[in-house]
N, C-alpha and C positions, 0 to 999 in steps of 0.2 A: 319607370316611375311616373312619367307624365301621362302615359296611357291609363294607368290605374286611377290617377287623380281625376282625369277627364271622365272616365266611366263612373266614378263615384259621384262626381258633380251632376252628371246627367241623371243618374239613378235618384239622387236626392230631389232634383227638379221634378221628375216624373211622379215621385211619391207626394211631393208638395202639391202638385196640380191635381192629383187624384183625391187628396184629402181636403182641399180647399172648399168644395161645395158642402161637404159634411160639416165643416167648422162654421161656415156662414149660416147654415140652416140651424145649427144648435144655438148660435148667438141670437138669431131672430126669435127662436122659441123662448129663450131665457128672457129676452127683453119684453116679449109679449106677456109672459107669465108674471112679470113684475109690474105690469101696467096697473094703474089705479083702479080700473074697472074690475079686472079679475080679482085683485087682492081685496079690495073693499067688499065686494059681493061675497067673497069666500069666508068672511068673518062671521056670518050667521046673525047679523044684527038687523034691526028694523030698516025699512026703506028710507026713513028720514036720516038714520045714521049713515047708511050707504051713500045717500046723496051728499051729505055733509062731507064724508070722507073723500069722495071723488072731487067735490068742489075745492076742498082744502089742498088736495094733492095738485090739482090743475093750477090753482092760484100760485102755489109755491114754485111749481115747475116753470111758470111764466113770469116769475119775479114780480108778481102783483102783491099788494099789501095784504096783511093778515086781516080778513074780514069775514068772520063767521056769522054773518047776518042771515039767520034762518028762523023758522017758525017754532022750533022746539029745542029742548035740551039735548035730545038725541042728535039732532042736526049739528048743534054746537060741538058735542063730544066727538062726533065723527069727523067734523072739520078739523078739530085739533089733532087727531090722529093722522088724518090725511096730510095735513100741513107738515108734520114731522117726517112723513115718508117722502115728500117731494123735495126737490133740490133746484134752487134757482140756478139757471145755466147762463 
């Protein structure tokens, strides 16, 4: 019984080591796809909206105050959406 358990443990370790790089790569891709740059730009909005979205997301991620100080309504609207996407860490 001990030999079977040992073989099972070794097999599980080998499988875990074999799958670890794949899991790490998938997590990195998911994190990158959720970045403010990619998400904001994929919305098909104006450049002012995209800039506001990225700024709002960045500000919220860095626990800065809500400050949609931009030159247009599009910037303000984008900032508001980006702020909602970010998370103070």
